[in-house]
N, C-alpha and C positions, 0 to 999 in steps of 0.2 A: 236362751242365750240372746243377748242384745248386740247391737252394732258395737257397743263399747266393750264387749267381752262377756264372759260367763257371769251369770247371776251369783252374787255372794251367797255363801252358805249361812244357815242360822247362826252357827258359831262365829263366823266372820262379822255378821250383822251385830251380834251381841258385843263383840270386842270393839267395834266401831262406836256403838252407842255408849258403852262405858267410857271409852276414851273421850268422847264428846262431852259427857257429863263431867269428867275430871277437869277438862279444859274450861268449861263454862258453868260450873256448878253454882247454885245459889247457896250462900252460907246457911248451915242448918239443914241441908238436904242430904239424902242418901239414895243412891241407886246401887243395888247389889244383886249379883247373880245368885240364883238358887241352884246349888250344885246337885242336880237331880237327873242329869241326862242319862237316858237309858235305864230308867227305874223299872226294871223287869223282875221284881221280886227280891232284889237285894235288901238285906236287913237295913232298916232305917230310912229307906227311900220310899216315896209315895208317887205312884204314877199319876200324871195329869197336872202336877204343879207347874206354874208358869216359869218363864225364864228369869224374870227380874222382879224385885220388889222395890217400890219407890216410896220414900218418905220425904215430905217437904213442909215448910211452914204453911204453905197454902192448904195442904191436906189436913193440917192439924193432927188430931189423934188418929186419923185413918191411915191405912196403908193401901197403896195402889199396887195391883198386880198386873204385869205386862207380859203378854205372850208374844214372842217374836216369830214371824214366818217369812219365808222368802216371798218376794213380790208375786211370783207366778202361782203361788198357792191360793191366792184370793179367789181364783175362778173355780177351784175344786169344791166338791160337795163339803159343806161345813167349813169352808175356808182353810182346809188342811188340818183342822183340829181332830185329834184322836177322840175316842169315846170318853176316856178319862179326863181329857182336857175340857171337853164339853160339859161333863159333870161338874168339874171345878168351877167353870164359868157360871153355870146355873146356880151353884151354891153361893158364889159371890153375889150374883144378882138378887137372890132371895134374902141375903143378909145386908143388902145395900152397901156392899164393899166394892170400890171401884176396880174394874177389870177391863182391860182392853187387849184386843188382838191387833197388832200393828204389822204391816207388811213392808218389806224392803228396809232400807236404811233411814229414809227421811221420815216416814210415819212415826216411828217410835221417838225420834227427836222432837217432832211436833207435839207428841203427847207429853213428853217431859217438860217442854216449854209451857204448855197449857196448864199443867198441874204444878207449876212453880218450882221445878227441880233445876232448871237451867235458865240462863238469861237469854 
């Protein structure tokens, strides 16, 4: 908890990031949630998938995957990633697919700006 109040949840961070993209999106870009929360064996869900996928003119034919974490998770072992999330990240790295873990609300917005999804 900070002096400004409790740290936002990952769900709240995701909502804020998507709202920011909607307000400042670059034409031809897409930021979309991957509806996979709590993938614990439910049919059709895959544990470890990231929170958002990002497409933009700057990325071209590639898709960026963005995992959102609370700011306080950075100091934890593996940055708060589960084993399945670490496996997905390693798969992306091995295939040269952009994948980022962003902490808090500001980092994912900076990633979207750097990869050309927002102005």
